[in-house]
N, C-alpha and C positions, 0 to 999 in steps of 0.2 A: 510682524505676522509670519506667519506657514507658507512655505512656499505653496501654491496650487498646482495639485497633477493635472496635467492634461489627460482629459476625458476621451476616453476611447472605446469603441464598439469590441467586447470581446466574441470569438470569433470560434465556434463549437470546433473539435475536432471529431472526424471521422464518423461526425451524425450522432455523436452522443457513445456510439458502442461502447457496449461494456459495462456503463455507467450506471443503465438503470435496469430492471429485472423486466423492462418489455423492450431492450434492444440486443440485439444479436453479439457475440465475442467479435473483437478485432479481428480483422484479416492481418494476412502478411503482410501485406501491402502498407494498410494502416499502422502497423507496427513498425516496419523500416521508415515510415514516414517520421511517428513519433521519435522515434532514437535521433533520425536527424534532425528535427526538430530541437530538440530538448541537447544535442551539442553543439548546435548554434548559438543556442540564445540560453542559456541555464549555464551556470557559473559556479561551481563547489568552493564553499570555502573550508581554505585548509585548515585554518586552526578549528573549525567546528569537525572535520573527519578526523583530525589528531587525536581531539576529545573523544570522538564516538570509537575512534579505533582502540585508546587506550582502558575505554572502560569495556569496551570486547574481551580484549584481553585479559585485565582482571576477574572477568566473569566467566573468561572461558566458553565464549559463546559462537567461539567456531566450531565447538560440539554439539552445537543446539539446533535446534529448528524454530525458528523464528514464526511466531501465529500473531497476527493482529485484528482481533474482534473488533468490526467497527459496528455502532450500533444507533446513537445518536445522531450523528449528522449524514447517514443513511438512510435513515428512516423512512423521508419524504420520497429517496429515490429509488431503494429499493428495499420495500417495506418486507421483503423474504428474508432478508438477514433478522428480522425481529425474531422470526417466528423459526428460528434456528436455537433447541434446546444445549444445553451443556454436554447431554448424551451423544446426540449427535456430533457435536463439534469433537467431543473427546473421542466417538471412533473414527473420523476422519484421520484425529492427529495422531491417534496410535497406527494407523494404517500406514500413515505416511513416514513414521518415526521406524517402523518394520524395514521398509522400501530402503530409508535411507541408512537406515544399521543406526541412526542415532540415539542418544538415551536420553536426551534432556528436552527442554522445550522454554524457552522465552517467549511469555504470552506479553502482549502488550492491548493496552484497551482505549475506548475514552469515555468509560461509566465508573465512577468512583467507588 
């Protein structure tokens, strides 16, 4: 039989700030607290990091701006994500590319 996971109630972080359209952005104090919680409770799988670093080197991703467009899982939390059109995304990406001096974009998303 499968071991049963201990059930516990998850606690929100910073009152859900920056997670929903109707919530404010994170404060500097909340960012500091989040970093502290991550360093205390999260561990990175070194084999996964090595695999990702190898992929990034092979694809020259250090020269890229990474853009992750979330739509399917954020639709209920941040409906404004669904209203952003391709033109607006491109405009913002191009503006950031110019500021960074980058020439390439690595685009990731959650839609097929």
